[in-house]
C-alpha positions in Angstrom: 7.2 -122.0 10.6 8.8 -121.8 14.4 12.1 -123.6 15.8 10.4 -126.0 17.9 7.7 -127.6 15.4 10.8 -128.8 13.8 13.0 -129.9 15.9 15.9 -130.8 13.3 15.2 -127.9 11.0 16.2 -129.1 8.1 14.4 -128.5 4.8 14.0 -130.0 1.3 13.2 -126.9 -1.3 10.6 -127.5 -4.2 10.8 -124.0 -4.7 12.4 -122.4 -7.5 11.5 -119.3 -6.1 13.3 -120.1 -2.8 16.2 -122.2 -4.7 16.9 -118.6 -6.4 16.1 -116.2 -3.7 18.7 -118.7 -1.4 21.2 -118.0 -4.0 22.7 -114.6 -3.7 26.3 -114.2 -1.8 25.4 -111.7 0.3 21.8 -113.9 1.6 24.6 -117.1 1.8 26.4 -114.8 3.8 24.2 -113.7 6.1 23.2 -117.2 6.7 26.5 -118.4 7.5 26.6 -115.4 10.4 23.2 -116.2 11.9 24.5 -120.3 12.2 28.1 -118.5 13.4 26.6 -116.3 15.8 23.2 -117.1 16.9 20.3 -114.1 16.6 21.1 -110.6 15.1 19.4 -107.1 14.2 20.3 -105.8 10.5 22.5 -103.7 12.6 24.9 -106.1 13.7 24.8 -108.2 11.1 26.0 -105.2 8.8 28.7 -104.6 10.4 29.9 -107.8 10.4 29.7 -107.9 7.2 30.5 -104.8 6.0 27.6 -103.4 4.3 25.1 -100.7 4.9 22.3 -101.4 7.4 19.4 -100.7 4.5 20.9 -104.0 2.2 21.5 -106.4 5.3 17.4 -105.4 5.7 16.9 -105.8 2.4 18.6 -109.1 2.3 16.7 -110.1 5.6 13.4 -109.8 4.5 14.2 -112.0 1.7 15.1 -114.6 3.3 12.2 -113.9 5.6 10.3 -113.9 2.8 11.4 -117.6 1.2 11.2 -118.9 5.1 15.1 -119.2 5.2 14.9 -116.9 8.6 12.4 -114.9 10.4 12.1 -113.0 14.1 13.7 -113.5 17.4 12.9 -112.1 20.1 14.7 -109.2 20.7 15.9 -108.0 24.3 13.2 -105.2 24.0 10.8 -103.4 22.0 13.2 -101.5 19.6 15.6 -104.3 19.1 14.0 -106.5 16.1 17.0 -109.6 15.6 17.0 -112.4 13.0 16.8 -116.5 13.3 17.4 -118.7 11.4 14.5 -121.2 11.0 16.0 -124.4 8.3 19.5 -124.8 9.1 20.0 -127.2 6.6 18.7 -127.5 3.0 18.3 -130.0 0.6 17.4 -129.9 -3.7 18.6 -133.1 -4.9 15.5 -135.3 -3.7 12.6 -132.8 -4.6 11.4 -133.3 -8.4 12.2 -129.5 -10.0 10.4 -128.7 -12.9 13.3 -127.3 -15.8 13.2 -123.6 -14.0 13.5 -125.3 -10.5 16.9 -127.7 -12.0 18.0 -124.0 -13.9 17.4 -122.0 -10.5 19.7 -125.5 -8.4 22.5 -124.9 -10.9 23.3 -121.8 -10.0 23.0 -122.1 -6.7 25.1 -125.3 -6.8 27.9 -122.9 -8.6 27.8 -120.1 -5.7 28.6 -123.0 -3.3 31.3 -124.7 -5.2 32.9 -121.2 -5.7 33.1 -120.9 -2.1 33.8 -123.8 -1.2 37.0 -123.7 -2.5 37.1 -119.7 -1.1 37.6 -121.7 1.8 39.8 -124.0 0.6 42.0 -121.2 -1.0 41.9 -119.7 2.5 42.4 -122.7 4.9 46.1 -123.9 2.8 47.3 -120.6 3.6 46.9 -121.2 7.3 46.8 -124.4 7.8 50.9 -124.8 8.4 50.5 -123.3 11.6 47.4 -126.0 12.4 47.5 -129.3 14.4 47.9 -132.1 12.5 44.2 -133.7 13.7 42.9 -130.5 11.8 45.2 -130.8 9.2 45.2 -134.2 8.7 41.5 -134.3 8.3 40.9 -131.6 6.6 41.9 -131.0 2.8 40.1 -132.5 -0.6 40.1 -136.4 -0.6 39.4 -137.9 -4.1 37.9 -141.4 -4.3 36.9 -143.2 -7.9 34.8 -145.8 -7.9 32.8 -148.1 -9.9 28.6 -147.9 -8.4 25.0 -148.9 -9.3 22.4 -146.0 -8.8 21.1 -147.8 -5.5 24.9 -148.7 -4.2 25.1 -144.8 -5.3 21.9 -144.0 -3.0 22.7 -146.3 0.0 26.0 -144.6 -0.1 24.6 -141.5 0.2 22.0 -141.8 2.8 25.2 -143.1 4.7 26.7 -140.4 4.8 24.0 -138.2 5.1 22.7 -139.7 7.9 26.2 -139.7 10.0 26.6 -135.5 9.4 22.7 -135.6 10.7 23.5 -137.2 14.1 26.0 -133.7 13.9 23.5 -131.5 12.8 20.6 -132.8 15.4 22.6 -133.0 18.2 24.6 -129.6 18.0 22.6 -127.2 15.4 24.8 -124.6 14.6 23.5 -121.8 15.7 22.7 -123.1 18.9 26.1 -122.0 20.7 25.2 -124.2 24.0 25.7 -127.5 22.1 29.7 -126.8 20.8 31.9 -128.5 22.9 34.4 -127.1 24.2 37.5 -127.1 21.8 35.1 -127.0 18.9 35.8 -125.7 15.6 33.2 -124.6 12.9 34.1 -127.4 10.5 32.4 -126.7 6.6 31.9 -130.4 4.5 31.2 -130.1 0.8 30.6 -132.4 -1.0 30.7 -133.0 -5.0 29.5 -136.2 -6.4 29.5 -136.4 -9.9 28.5 -139.2 -13.0 30.4 -140.3 -15.2 28.0 -141.1 -18.4 27.7 -144.8 -19.3 30.1 -146.8 -21.4 29.7 -147.5 -23.8 29.3 -152.1 -24.6 32.6 -153.7 -25.5 32.3 -155.3 -28.8 
């Protein structure tokens, strides 16, 4: 898959093996690093993450096997950088098998743990940040009664707003980042309560 043929670079994951391949802390770190810095060699990525070059190479090859990354043009024939293929992945609307659901459960748990770690880090730093960053970050909570169709409509609206920015500013293209912009991670956790018992 080439970047030029997929302008939005978003991917619907429906293969349990691909979901399982992504659900690894080092692989998520590598994807995040390639998103932040753009194309990078395994040696450079290893130095940045504090791991061995062999380990970085192994995980980059695994990511490439499932089309999450691909080789990028280097400065010369010796340099072999990698770049992201897809910058957004989703598995929500996939028709997942039981094996796919199990793989998605593991990936979602890992992503939630990472989001909580990022939140704890932000909480330690936010007192020194300008108010505009502080007032528009952290956790918000809303409980509302929705029908299934209303939830689908709400999710489509939120995803559409985010997609506008994703399309305008691919995460791994530094030239699209406006001055003063910073990496903002948005993790949405949506849960649905069981049906209520009808009142007698």
